[in-house]
A tleap script that builds the chain and sets N, CA, C and O, in Angstrom:
source leaprc.protein.ff14SB
mol = sequence {
  NMET PRO THR LYS ARG THR ALA SER GLY VAL
  PHE ALA LEU PRO THR VAL LEU ASP THR ASP
  ILE ARG LEU GLY GLU SER GLY ALA ASN VAL
  THR VAL ARG GLY GLU ILE ASP VAL HIE THR
  ALA PRO LEU LEU ARG GLN ARG LEU HIE ASP
  VAL VAL VAL GLN GLY GLU ASP ARG VAL VAL
  VAL HIE LEU ASP GLY VAL THR PHE MET ASP
  SER THR GLY LEU GLY LEU LEU VAL GLY ALA
  HIE LYS ALA GLN VAL ALA THR GLY GLY SER
  PHE GLU LEU VAL CYS SER ASP PRO ARG LEU
  LEU ARG ILE LEU ARG ILE THR GLY LEU HIE
  GLN VAL LEU THR ILE HIE ASP GLY THR ASP
  CALA
}
set mol.1.N position { 0.889 -1.338 0.184 }
set mol.1.CA position { 0.055 -0.164 -0.118 }
set mol.1.C position { 0.956 1.100 -0.108 }
set mol.1.O position { 1.918 1.307 0.631 }
set mol.2.N position { 0.455 1.897 -1.071 }
set mol.2.CA position { 1.631 3.347 -0.851 }
set mol.2.C position { 1.438 4.184 0.119 }
set mol.2.O position { 0.451 4.191 0.855 }
set mol.3.N position { 2.435 4.982 0.166 }
set mol.3.CA position { 2.078 6.306 1.015 }
set mol.3.C position { 1.944 7.268 0.428 }
set mol.3.O position { 2.762 7.403 -0.482 }
set mol.4.N position { 1.141 8.151 0.561 }
set mol.4.CA position { 0.401 9.436 0.418 }
set mol.4.C position { 0.995 10.777 0.979 }
set mol.4.O position { 1.382 10.676 2.143 }
set mol.5.N position { 1.145 11.981 0.415 }
set mol.5.CA position { 1.753 13.136 1.117 }
set mol.5.C position { 0.397 14.024 1.512 }
set mol.5.O position { -0.529 14.384 0.785 }
set mol.6.N position { 0.623 14.239 2.905 }
set mol.6.CA position { -0.551 15.201 3.178 }
set mol.6.C position { -0.266 16.534 2.843 }
set mol.6.O position { 0.859 16.863 2.469 }
set mol.7.N position { -1.203 17.331 2.947 }
set mol.7.CA position { -1.356 18.913 2.615 }
set mol.7.C position { -0.085 19.377 3.053 }
set mol.7.O position { 0.632 20.014 2.282 }
set mol.8.N position { 0.318 19.074 4.407 }
set mol.8.CA position { 1.964 19.527 5.114 }
set mol.8.C position { 3.113 19.209 4.470 }
set mol.8.O position { 4.216 19.735 4.623 }
set mol.9.N position { 2.748 18.157 3.605 }
set mol.9.CA position { 4.158 17.559 3.199 }
set mol.9.C position { 4.338 16.484 3.453 }
set mol.9.O position { 4.938 15.748 2.670 }
set mol.10.N position { 3.922 16.109 4.503 }
set mol.10.CA position { 4.250 14.891 5.419 }
set mol.10.C position { 3.741 13.549 4.972 }
set mol.10.O position { 2.516 13.619 4.874 }
set mol.11.N position { 4.083 12.645 4.737 }
set mol.11.CA position { 3.834 11.009 4.312 }
set mol.11.C position { 3.027 10.650 5.317 }
set mol.11.O position { 3.424 10.554 6.478 }
set mol.12.N position { 2.085 10.472 5.023 }
set mol.12.CA position { 1.045 9.454 6.117 }
set mol.12.C position { 0.988 7.914 5.848 }
set mol.12.O position { 0.741 7.525 4.706 }
set mol.13.N position { 1.193 7.095 6.785 }
set mol.13.CA position { 1.545 5.919 6.657 }
set mol.13.C position { 0.111 5.514 6.493 }
set mol.13.O position { -0.813 6.041 7.113 }
set mol.14.N position { -0.029 4.455 5.541 }
set mol.14.CA position { -1.000 3.678 5.431 }
set mol.14.C position { -1.754 3.148 6.333 }
set mol.14.O position { -1.184 2.384 7.112 }
set mol.15.N position { -3.544 3.423 6.553 }
set mol.15.CA position { -4.213 2.538 7.199 }
set mol.15.C position { -4.589 1.245 7.199 }
set mol.15.O position { -5.349 0.854 6.314 }
set mol.16.N position { -4.128 0.382 8.173 }
set mol.16.CA position { -4.268 -0.954 7.846 }
set mol.16.C position { -5.319 -1.275 8.817 }
set mol.16.O position { -4.939 -2.019 9.720 }
set mol.17.N position { -6.695 -0.855 8.865 }
set mol.17.CA position { -7.696 -1.535 9.907 }
set mol.17.C position { -9.148 -0.990 8.701 }
set mol.17.O position { -9.247 -0.156 7.801 }
set mol.18.N position { -10.097 -2.039 9.356 }
set mol.18.CA position { -11.072 -1.775 9.071 }
set mol.18.C position { -12.252 -2.150 9.905 }
set mol.18.O position { -12.103 -3.084 10.694 }
set mol.19.N position { -13.448 -1.521 9.833 }
set mol.19.CA position { -13.998 -1.595 11.067 }
set mol.19.C position { -15.662 -1.878 10.345 }
set mol.19.O position { -15.931 -1.452 9.222 }
set mol.20.N position { -16.488 -2.513 11.042 }
set mol.20.CA position { -17.437 -2.784 10.682 }
set mol.20.C position { -18.467 -2.938 12.146 }
set mol.20.O position { -18.267 -3.513 13.216 }
set mol.21.N position { -19.404 -2.296 11.723 }
set mol.21.CA position { -20.682 -1.951 13.178 }
set mol.21.C position { -21.936 -2.160 12.464 }
set mol.21.O position { -22.461 -1.485 11.579 }
set mol.22.N position { -22.368 -3.418 13.130 }
set mol.22.CA position { -23.603 -3.850 12.898 }
set mol.22.C position { -25.098 -3.568 14.394 }
set mol.22.O position { -24.997 -4.111 15.494 }
set mol.23.N position { -25.942 -2.920 14.120 }
set mol.23.CA position { -26.884 -2.594 15.119 }
set mol.23.C position { -27.441 -3.919 15.203 }
set mol.23.O position { -27.551 -4.593 14.179 }
set mol.24.N position { -27.883 -4.452 16.574 }
set mol.24.CA position { -28.848 -5.433 16.502 }
set mol.24.C position { -29.615 -5.244 17.487 }
set mol.24.O position { -29.514 -4.223 18.166 }
set mol.25.N position { -30.624 -6.301 17.772 }
set mol.25.CA position { -31.649 -6.203 19.015 }
set mol.25.C position { -30.764 -6.183 20.459 }
set mol.25.O position { -31.216 -5.601 21.444 }
set mol.26.N position { -29.513 -6.847 20.484 }
set mol.26.CA position { -28.996 -7.161 21.715 }
set mol.26.C position { -27.455 -6.283 21.598 }
set mol.26.O position { -26.437 -6.703 22.147 }
set mol.27.N position { -27.501 -4.993 20.778 }
set mol.27.CA position { -26.571 -3.619 21.349 }
set mol.27.C position { -25.956 -3.726 19.552 }
set mol.27.O position { -26.627 -4.002 18.557 }
set mol.28.N position { -24.485 -3.398 19.638 }
set mol.28.CA position { -23.667 -3.158 18.708 }
set mol.28.C position { -22.658 -4.406 18.592 }
set mol.28.O position { -22.169 -5.066 19.509 }
set mol.29.N position { -22.492 -4.537 17.251 }
set mol.29.CA position { -21.341 -5.166 17.198 }
set mol.29.C position { -20.398 -4.814 16.333 }
set mol.29.O position { -20.813 -4.365 15.264 }
set mol.30.N position { -18.971 -4.904 16.518 }
set mol.30.CA position { -18.163 -3.973 16.187 }
set mol.30.C position { -16.958 -4.814 15.653 }
set mol.30.O position { -15.966 -4.563 16.336 }
set mol.31.N position { -16.743 -5.574 14.833 }
set mol.31.CA position { -15.768 -6.239 13.826 }
set mol.31.C position { -14.661 -5.589 13.216 }
set mol.31.O position { -14.760 -4.930 12.181 }
set mol.32.N position { -13.382 -5.808 13.987 }
set mol.32.CA position { -12.089 -5.174 13.865 }
set mol.32.C position { -11.160 -6.097 13.089 }
set mol.32.O position { -10.652 -7.104 13.583 }
set mol.33.N position { -11.024 -5.796 12.182 }
set mol.33.CA position { -9.992 -6.432 11.061 }
set mol.33.C position { -8.721 -5.576 10.687 }
set mol.33.O position { -8.841 -4.547 10.023 }
set mol.34.N position { -7.170 -6.156 11.253 }
set mol.34.CA position { -6.263 -5.341 10.568 }
set mol.34.C position { -5.526 -5.365 12.123 }
set mol.34.O position { -5.548 -6.124 13.092 }
set mol.35.N position { -4.752 -3.856 11.703 }
set mol.35.CA position { -3.355 -3.671 12.773 }
set mol.35.C position { -4.091 -2.508 13.778 }
set mol.35.O position { -4.421 -1.431 13.282 }
set mol.36.N position { -4.308 -2.769 15.107 }
set mol.36.CA position { -4.321 -1.536 15.847 }
set mol.36.C position { -3.348 -0.859 16.525 }
set mol.36.O position { -3.349 -0.862 17.756 }
set mol.37.N position { -2.573 -0.318 15.935 }
set mol.37.CA position { -1.548 0.337 16.601 }
set mol.37.C position { -1.523 1.998 16.593 }
set mol.37.O position { -2.500 2.580 16.122 }
set mol.38.N position { -0.412 2.753 17.111 }
set mol.38.CA position { -0.477 4.293 17.022 }
set mol.38.C position { -1.158 4.880 15.936 }
set mol.38.O position { -1.787 5.930 16.067 }
set mol.39.N position { -1.031 3.995 14.408 }
set mol.39.CA position { -1.298 4.925 13.339 }
set mol.39.C position { -2.763 4.497 13.184 }
set mol.39.O position { -3.350 5.498 12.771 }
set mol.40.N position { -3.621 3.498 13.319 }
set mol.40.CA position { -4.636 3.322 13.339 }
set mol.40.C position { -5.609 3.239 14.541 }
set mol.40.O position { -6.666 2.619 14.420 }
set mol.41.N position { -5.348 3.709 15.429 }
set mol.41.CA position { -5.997 3.705 16.801 }
set mol.41.C position { -7.127 5.215 16.801 }
set mol.41.O position { -8.222 5.329 17.352 }
set mol.42.N position { -6.551 5.977 16.176 }
set mol.42.CA position { -7.348 7.004 16.059 }
set mol.42.C position { -8.952 6.749 15.597 }
set mol.42.O position { -9.968 7.112 16.189 }
set mol.43.N position { -8.824 6.004 14.346 }
set mol.43.CA position { -9.628 5.551 13.510 }
set mol.43.C position { -10.787 5.002 14.442 }
set mol.43.O position { -11.906 5.472 14.645 }
set mol.44.N position { -9.956 3.446 15.134 }
set mol.44.CA position { -11.034 2.525 15.908 }
set mol.44.C position { -11.556 3.596 17.265 }
set mol.44.O position { -12.672 3.523 17.780 }
set mol.45.N position { -10.454 4.584 17.684 }
set mol.45.CA position { -11.281 5.195 18.904 }
set mol.45.C position { -12.226 6.133 18.705 }
set mol.45.O position { -12.912 6.398 19.692 }
set mol.46.N position { -12.523 6.887 17.399 }
set mol.46.CA position { -13.570 7.485 16.638 }
set mol.46.C position { -14.892 6.701 16.780 }
set mol.46.O position { -15.883 6.982 17.453 }
set mol.47.N position { -14.616 5.489 15.854 }
set mol.47.CA position { -15.646 4.572 15.685 }
set mol.47.C position { -16.405 4.121 16.995 }
set mol.47.O position { -17.616 4.181 17.207 }
set mol.48.N position { -15.308 3.612 17.900 }
set mol.48.CA position { -16.288 3.145 19.311 }
set mol.48.C position { -17.089 4.119 19.828 }
set mol.48.O position { -18.276 3.980 20.123 }
set mol.49.N position { -16.192 5.465 19.977 }
set mol.49.CA position { -16.766 6.404 20.687 }
set mol.49.C position { -18.138 6.660 19.797 }
set mol.49.O position { -18.975 7.102 20.585 }
set mol.50.N position { -18.454 6.602 19.053 }
set mol.50.CA position { -19.660 6.794 17.825 }
set mol.50.C position { -20.719 6.076 18.438 }
set mol.50.O position { -21.843 6.529 18.653 }
set mol.51.N position { -20.255 4.772 18.750 }
set mol.51.CA position { -20.890 3.792 19.137 }
set mol.51.C position { -21.772 3.806 20.459 }
set mol.51.O position { -22.925 3.417 20.647 }
set mol.52.N position { -20.670 4.492 21.466 }
set mol.52.CA position { -21.153 4.498 22.673 }
set mol.52.C position { -21.805 5.748 22.836 }
set mol.52.O position { -22.735 5.845 23.637 }
set mol.53.N position { -21.383 6.799 22.101 }
set mol.53.CA position { -22.630 7.846 22.123 }
set mol.53.C position { -23.671 7.863 21.563 }
set mol.53.O position { -24.501 8.771 21.503 }
set mol.54.N position { -23.680 6.905 21.144 }
set mol.54.CA position { -25.091 6.435 20.423 }
set mol.54.C position { -26.170 5.789 21.134 }
set mol.54.O position { -27.294 5.633 20.657 }
set mol.55.N position { -25.778 5.386 22.375 }
set mol.55.CA position { -26.320 5.055 23.705 }
set mol.55.C position { -27.063 3.446 23.571 }
set mol.55.O position { -28.174 3.145 24.008 }
set mol.56.N position { -26.213 2.648 22.927 }
set mol.56.CA position { -26.210 1.069 23.087 }
set mol.56.C position { -26.348 0.503 24.186 }
set mol.56.O position { -25.424 1.045 24.792 }
set mol.57.N position { -26.782 -0.146 24.866 }
set mol.57.CA position { -26.867 -0.825 26.252 }
set mol.57.C position { -25.833 -1.603 26.291 }
set mol.57.O position { -25.177 -1.692 27.329 }
set mol.58.N position { -25.417 -2.494 24.856 }
set mol.58.CA position { -24.096 -3.753 24.723 }
set mol.58.C position { -23.263 -3.070 23.763 }
set mol.58.O position { -23.793 -2.747 22.701 }
set mol.59.N position { -21.946 -2.775 23.974 }
set mol.59.CA position { -21.167 -2.985 22.698 }
set mol.59.C position { -20.598 -4.247 22.756 }
set mol.59.O position { -20.663 -4.690 23.903 }
set mol.60.N position { -19.933 -5.190 21.775 }
set mol.60.CA position { -19.571 -6.201 21.652 }
set mol.60.C position { -18.248 -6.005 20.659 }
set mol.60.O position { -18.560 -5.719 19.503 }
set mol.61.N position { -16.990 -6.100 20.894 }
set mol.61.CA position { -15.861 -5.982 19.682 }
set mol.61.C position { -15.087 -7.041 19.330 }
set mol.61.O position { -14.112 -7.490 19.932 }
set mol.62.N position { -15.615 -7.435 18.253 }
set mol.62.CA position { -14.905 -8.806 17.811 }
set mol.62.C position { -13.576 -8.661 17.134 }
set mol.62.O position { -13.335 -8.195 16.021 }
set mol.63.N position { -12.643 -9.228 18.170 }
set mol.63.CA position { -10.903 -8.992 17.701 }
set mol.63.C position { -10.312 -10.204 16.696 }
set mol.63.O position { -9.176 -10.219 16.222 }
set mol.64.N position { -11.187 -11.051 16.521 }
set mol.64.CA position { -10.595 -12.421 15.830 }
set mol.64.C position { -9.484 -12.158 14.458 }
set mol.64.O position { -8.488 -12.680 13.958 }
set mol.65.N position { -10.441 -10.931 14.239 }
set mol.65.CA position { -9.323 -10.166 12.407 }
set mol.65.C position { -8.483 -9.360 12.935 }
set mol.65.O position { -7.858 -8.564 12.233 }
set mol.66.N position { -8.311 -9.439 14.387 }
set mol.66.CA position { -6.828 -8.411 14.586 }
set mol.66.C position { -5.782 -9.006 13.926 }
set mol.66.O position { -5.843 -10.233 14.007 }
set mol.67.N position { -4.789 -8.567 13.266 }
set mol.67.CA position { -3.258 -9.034 13.081 }
set mol.67.C position { -2.316 -8.786 13.979 }
set mol.67.O position { -1.471 -9.633 14.271 }
set mol.68.N position { -2.368 -7.438 14.583 }
set mol.68.CA position { -1.374 -7.024 15.353 }
set mol.68.C position { -1.937 -5.888 16.275 }
set mol.68.O position { -2.707 -5.083 15.751 }
set mol.69.N position { -1.599 -5.743 17.690 }
set mol.69.CA position { -2.152 -5.154 18.504 }
set mol.69.C position { -1.198 -4.312 19.447 }
set mol.69.O position { -0.812 -5.035 20.366 }
set mol.70.N position { -0.708 -3.081 19.527 }
set mol.70.CA position { 0.082 -2.516 20.519 }
set mol.70.C position { -0.448 -1.962 21.793 }
set mol.70.O position { -1.639 -2.200 21.995 }
set mol.71.N position { 0.298 -1.152 22.853 }
set mol.71.CA position { -0.105 -0.719 23.965 }
set mol.71.C position { -1.226 0.417 23.368 }
set mol.71.O position { -2.431 0.333 23.607 }
set mol.72.N position { -0.827 1.112 22.839 }
set mol.72.CA position { -2.211 2.128 22.074 }
set mol.72.C position { -3.273 1.409 21.976 }
set mol.72.O position { -4.202 1.695 22.732 }
set mol.73.N position { -3.417 0.390 21.115 }
set mol.73.CA position { -4.969 -0.295 21.000 }
set mol.73.C position { -5.328 -1.097 22.176 }
set mol.73.O position { -6.392 -1.715 22.133 }
set mol.74.N position { -4.398 -1.192 23.487 }
set mol.74.CA position { -4.965 -1.703 24.826 }
set mol.74.C position { -5.616 -0.624 25.288 }
set mol.74.O position { -6.749 -0.664 25.766 }
set mol.75.N position { -4.820 0.536 25.144 }
set mol.75.CA position { -5.492 1.835 25.961 }
set mol.75.C position { -6.565 2.113 25.516 }
set mol.75.O position { -7.344 2.614 26.326 }
set mol.76.N position { -6.999 1.941 24.260 }
set mol.76.CA position { -8.479 2.604 23.633 }
set mol.76.C position { -9.306 1.822 24.017 }
set mol.76.O position { -10.321 2.251 24.565 }
set mol.77.N position { -9.062 0.193 23.801 }
set mol.77.CA position { -10.099 -0.735 24.536 }
set mol.77.C position { -10.716 -0.356 26.106 }
set mol.77.O position { -11.874 -0.440 26.515 }
set mol.78.N position { -9.601 0.046 26.735 }
set mol.78.CA position { -9.402 0.239 28.321 }
set mol.78.C position { -10.738 1.748 28.409 }
set mol.78.O position { -11.763 1.874 29.080 }
set mol.79.N position { -10.029 2.702 27.334 }
set mol.79.CA position { -11.070 3.955 27.109 }
set mol.79.C position { -12.455 3.750 26.666 }
set mol.79.O position { -13.361 4.528 26.967 }
set mol.80.N position { -12.590 2.854 26.056 }
set mol.80.CA position { -14.170 2.539 25.594 }
set mol.80.C position { -14.649 1.811 26.171 }
set mol.80.O position { -15.854 1.681 25.952 }
set mol.81.N position { -14.145 1.099 27.016 }
set mol.81.CA position { -14.972 0.230 28.393 }
set mol.81.C position { -15.370 1.159 29.381 }
set mol.81.O position { -16.497 1.151 29.875 }
set mol.82.N position { -14.298 2.120 29.745 }
set mol.82.CA position { -14.397 3.220 30.700 }
set mol.82.C position { -16.063 4.262 30.094 }
set mol.82.O position { -16.954 4.872 30.685 }
set mol.83.N position { -15.822 4.045 29.029 }
set mol.83.CA position { -17.034 5.302 28.571 }
set mol.83.C position { -18.289 4.652 28.580 }
set mol.83.O position { -19.372 5.135 28.911 }
set mol.84.N position { -18.032 3.479 28.173 }
set mol.84.CA position { -19.527 2.521 27.867 }
set mol.84.C position { -20.273 2.347 29.616 }
set mol.84.O position { -21.436 2.531 29.973 }
set mol.85.N position { -19.338 2.027 30.234 }
set mol.85.CA position { -19.457 1.410 31.724 }
set mol.85.C position { -20.253 2.934 32.095 }
set mol.85.O position { -21.379 2.995 32.589 }
set mol.86.N position { -19.560 3.901 31.806 }
set mol.86.CA position { -20.147 5.048 32.617 }
set mol.86.C position { -21.706 5.412 32.084 }
set mol.86.O position { -22.393 6.165 32.774 }
set mol.87.N position { -22.182 4.905 30.959 }
set mol.87.CA position { -23.487 5.460 30.212 }
set mol.87.C position { -24.200 4.345 30.919 }
set mol.87.O position { -25.418 4.513 30.865 }
set mol.88.N position { -23.746 2.971 31.737 }
set mol.88.CA position { -24.833 2.234 32.484 }
set mol.88.C position { -24.733 0.961 31.502 }
set mol.88.O position { -25.515 0.051 31.780 }
set mol.89.N position { -24.018 0.792 30.567 }
set mol.89.CA position { -23.744 -0.085 29.398 }
set mol.89.C position { -22.594 -1.436 29.852 }
set mol.89.O position { -21.879 -1.459 30.853 }
set mol.90.N position { -22.711 -2.591 28.669 }
set mol.90.CA position { -21.853 -3.337 29.352 }
set mol.90.C position { -20.794 -3.177 27.660 }
set mol.90.O position { -21.182 -2.837 26.543 }
set mol.91.N position { -19.746 -3.486 28.020 }
set mol.91.CA position { -18.486 -3.489 26.816 }
set mol.91.C position { -18.131 -4.958 27.064 }
set mol.91.O position { -18.039 -5.331 28.233 }
set mol.92.N position { -17.921 -5.833 26.051 }
set mol.92.CA position { -17.452 -7.094 25.487 }
set mol.92.C position { -16.532 -7.335 24.524 }
set mol.92.O position { -16.747 -6.878 23.401 }
set mol.93.N position { -15.358 -8.082 24.777 }
set mol.93.CA position { -14.607 -8.455 23.757 }
set mol.93.C position { -14.895 -9.741 23.319 }
set mol.93.O position { -15.279 -10.535 24.178 }
set mol.94.N position { -14.797 -10.108 22.208 }
set mol.94.CA position { -14.696 -11.594 21.486 }
set mol.94.C position { -13.601 -11.445 20.720 }
set mol.94.O position { -13.448 -10.651 19.792 }
set mol.95.N position { -12.411 -12.697 21.389 }
set mol.95.CA position { -11.508 -13.183 20.938 }
set mol.95.C position { -10.954 -14.540 21.219 }
set mol.95.O position { -11.023 -15.090 22.318 }
set mol.96.N position { -10.377 -15.063 20.103 }
set mol.96.CA position { -10.111 -16.712 20.294 }
set mol.96.C position { -8.502 -16.644 19.906 }
set mol.96.O position { -7.869 -17.688 20.062 }
set mol.97.N position { -8.054 -15.898 19.589 }
set mol.97.CA position { -6.808 -15.744 18.958 }
set mol.97.C position { -5.811 -15.796 20.507 }
set mol.97.O position { -6.070 -15.134 21.512 }
set mol.98.N position { -4.850 -16.595 20.375 }
set mol.98.CA position { -3.938 -17.304 21.587 }
set mol.98.C position { -3.116 -15.887 21.605 }
set mol.98.O position { -3.085 -15.378 22.725 }
set mol.99.N position { -2.536 -15.255 20.711 }
set mol.99.CA position { -1.664 -14.082 20.673 }
set mol.99.C position { -2.578 -12.894 21.638 }
set mol.99.O position { -2.102 -12.330 22.623 }
set mol.100.N position { -3.540 -12.741 21.273 }
set mol.100.CA position { -4.175 -11.633 22.012 }
set mol.100.C position { -4.834 -11.637 23.367 }
set mol.100.O position { -4.895 -10.882 24.337 }
set mol.101.N position { -5.321 -12.871 22.994 }
set mol.101.CA position { -5.221 -13.367 25.022 }
set mol.101.C position { -4.259 -13.240 25.540 }
set mol.101.O position { -4.249 -12.537 26.550 }
set mol.102.N position { -3.133 -13.811 25.115 }
set mol.102.CA position { -2.022 -13.532 25.947 }
set mol.102.C position { -1.664 -12.188 26.242 }
set mol.102.O position { -1.215 -11.964 27.366 }
set mol.103.N position { -1.770 -11.375 25.534 }
set mol.103.CA position { -1.402 -10.138 25.778 }
set mol.103.C position { -2.428 -9.227 26.772 }
set mol.103.O position { -2.130 -8.208 27.394 }
set mol.104.N position { -3.692 -9.902 26.720 }
set mol.104.CA position { -4.593 -9.632 27.250 }
set mol.104.C position { -4.493 -9.974 28.960 }
set mol.104.O position { -4.986 -9.328 29.885 }
set mol.105.N position { -3.931 -10.831 28.992 }
set mol.105.CA position { -4.090 -11.838 30.367 }
set mol.105.C position { -2.722 -11.174 30.606 }
set mol.105.O position { -2.929 -10.272 31.418 }
set mol.106.N position { -1.426 -11.206 30.274 }
set mol.106.CA position { -0.277 -10.828 30.545 }
set mol.106.C position { -0.145 -9.197 31.294 }
set mol.106.O position { 0.646 -8.943 32.202 }
set mol.107.N position { -1.005 -8.309 30.745 }
set mol.107.CA position { -1.700 -6.979 31.084 }
set mol.107.C position { -2.479 -7.059 32.080 }
set mol.107.O position { -2.766 -6.012 32.661 }
set mol.108.N position { -2.940 -8.120 32.470 }
set mol.108.CA position { -4.027 -7.904 33.550 }
set mol.108.C position { -5.650 -7.718 32.856 }
set mol.108.O position { -6.618 -8.074 33.528 }
set mol.109.N position { -5.767 -7.348 31.976 }
set mol.109.CA position { -6.934 -6.802 31.138 }
set mol.109.C position { -8.102 -7.940 31.213 }
set mol.109.O position { -9.308 -7.745 31.370 }
set mol.110.N position { -7.371 -9.260 31.046 }
set mol.110.CA position { -8.789 -10.206 31.161 }
set mol.110.C position { -9.346 -10.620 32.218 }
set mol.110.O position { -9.952 -11.689 32.292 }
set mol.111.N position { -9.130 -9.470 33.532 }
set mol.111.CA position { -9.487 -9.048 34.894 }
set mol.111.C position { -10.956 -8.031 34.980 }
set mol.111.O position { -12.033 -8.243 35.537 }
set mol.112.N position { -10.402 -6.715 34.069 }
set mol.112.CA position { -10.917 -5.751 34.013 }
set mol.112.C position { -12.294 -5.783 32.880 }
set mol.112.O position { -13.441 -5.368 33.046 }
set mol.113.N position { -11.594 -6.517 31.574 }
set mol.113.CA position { -12.522 -6.450 30.339 }
set mol.113.C position { -13.241 -7.896 30.677 }
set mol.113.O position { -12.804 -8.851 31.319 }
set mol.114.N position { -14.689 -7.678 29.913 }
set mol.114.CA position { -15.306 -9.411 29.732 }
set mol.114.C position { -15.098 -9.568 28.284 }
set mol.114.O position { -15.480 -8.879 27.338 }
set mol.115.N position { -14.187 -10.970 28.363 }
set mol.115.CA position { -13.871 -11.677 27.266 }
set mol.115.C position { -14.380 -12.993 26.921 }
set mol.115.O position { -14.242 -13.910 27.731 }
set mol.116.N position { -15.005 -13.201 25.708 }
set mol.116.CA position { -15.570 -14.503 25.259 }
set mol.116.C position { -14.567 -14.899 24.364 }
set mol.116.O position { -13.751 -14.263 23.697 }
set mol.117.N position { -14.909 -16.582 24.552 }
set mol.117.CA position { -13.834 -16.966 23.350 }
set mol.117.C position { -14.800 -17.543 22.274 }
set mol.117.O position { -15.590 -18.441 22.564 }
set mol.118.N position { -14.729 -17.070 21.168 }
set mol.118.CA position { -15.389 -17.353 20.204 }
set mol.118.C position { -16.310 -16.245 19.704 }
set mol.118.O position { -16.279 -15.122 20.209 }
set mol.119.N position { -17.205 -16.603 18.616 }
set mol.119.CA position { -18.055 -15.751 18.063 }
set mol.119.C position { -19.472 -15.861 18.838 }
set mol.119.O position { -20.394 -15.229 18.322 }
set mol.120.N position { -19.703 -16.462 19.806 }
set mol.120.CA position { -21.080 -16.746 20.344 }
set mol.120.C position { -21.701 -15.963 21.351 }
set mol.120.O position { -22.728 -16.245 21.969 }
set mol.121.N position { -20.888 -14.813 21.478 }
set mol.121.CA position { -21.288 -13.949 22.334 }
set mol.121.C position { -22.486 -12.715 22.144 }
set mol.121.O position { -22.750 -11.962 23.082 }
savepdb mol mol.pdb
quit
């Protein structure tokens, strides 16, 4: 994927992240595919913010399509969780990828976030 020059002349790194939001009777399902890092986090943060302010009682983020996640991604998930819980709703993750689950365990986030293994959430 080629880089593009921004109006200021600085090269913009390619965004390798895709999000799909589906609203249903049980709340919002956000499917994330690609890399969640310092370059793509603003896009995902905005998408999750839009869902939270919409007032959904339940937000479920599907991470099985995520190929990479750094500490910026972890931080934005925690921020989205806090924002959703502050509205009285629930924020849940669906993840069966052993690499991502390991990161969530190492950081202790498995004790903070509700994580479902598989797609049956």
